[in-house]
N, C-alpha and C positions, 0 to 999 in steps of 0.2 A: 887686210891681206887677201881675203876672198875676192874682193872686187878686182884686185890686180890680177889674180889668177884667171878670173873669168874674162877680163879684158884681153889678156894675152892669148887665151884660147880662141876668143872671138877673132882677134886679128890674125892669128895663125890660119884659121879656117877661111877667112874672107880677104886676106891681103892681096892675093893675086887678082881679085876683082876690083881692087882699090875701093873697098867699102869699109868705112869706119862705123861705129855705132851711131854717130850723128847722121851720116849719109843713109844708113839703113832706116833710121827713123823718118827721115825726109821722104824716102821712097815709099815707105808704108803709108804715111799720112797722105801723100799725094795720090796714091793708088785708091785709097778709101774716100778721098775728098777731091774729086776732079774739079779743076778750075779754082782751087783755093788761092786766095791772094797771098802775096809774100808776107804781109803784115800778120794775117791769121796763121800762116805757117810758123812764123817766128814765135807767136804766142803759144801755139800747140806744142812746139818742140822745146820751148824754153830758152831760145837764143835771142839775143837782141838783133835787130835788123842789120846792123853793120857787120855782125859776125856771119849772118846768113847769106849776105850778098856774094862774098867770094866762093862760098860753098856752092851756091846756085850757078855762079859763073862757070865753075869747074864742071858741074853736071851738064850745063848747057853746051859747053865745049865738047864734052864726050857724047853729045846728042842723046842724052838720057832724059833730060827735062827740056821743055820749051816754055818760053814766056809769051803770053798773049796780052797785049795792051788792052786795058778795059775800055769798052766803048762809052762807059758812063763817066770814067775818071782816068784821063790819060796818064796820071801819076801812078796809077795802080796797075800791077801786073797779075794776071791769072796764070797759074802754073799747071802744067799737064805733063804726065809721063809720056814719052814717045813709045812707039812699039818696041824700040830697043830697050828703053827703060823698063817696060813691063817684063820683057824677057830677062833682063838683069835681075829684077826683083824676084822672079820665080826661082832663079838659080840661088840667089842670096837667101831666100826663105828656106830652100832645101838645106843649105849649109847651116843656117841658124838652127834648124831643127836638130841637126847632128850635134852641134855645139851644145844645145840644151839637153840632149840625151846624155852627153858625157857628164854634165853637171848632175842631172837627176839620178843617174845610176848610183850616186853616193847616198841618196835619200830613200827612205821607204815611201810607199804611196801616201801614207798618212802624213809624213813629214813634208812631202811635196805639196799636198793640199794645204797644209798649215802655212807653209812658206808663201804660197800664192795668195792666201787670205791676208797674210801680214803685208805683203807687197801691195796688194790692192788697197788696204787700209792706209798705208803710207801715201800711195798715189792720190787718194781722195783728200788727204790732209793738206795738199799743196805746199809741202815743205820746201 
């Protein structure tokens, strides 16, 4: 139930930007890994390539992401955030921080630290 509540709050905060958790993840990863290939992005975000393509098509149509054909392998695309994409990410990050603050207000600092430790442990386990 907590996940549903958090998901609803995230959507409420970012719906007017048309940013879902998956899109936010893509923007963050591309910001931190300029020129990442679609294949590596799919692995990083945990989506299969066939699910990722429509998402990238949508972001490219919005002029948020651009694809660059690899000079080494024409079947491979390198992905970059556009200037518009970078601006969108800045606003999305600001709103995500608000979303996270609304969640954290329910926890003590000790509980927040413990939760972060547990989430990091789960993330490392590749569940």
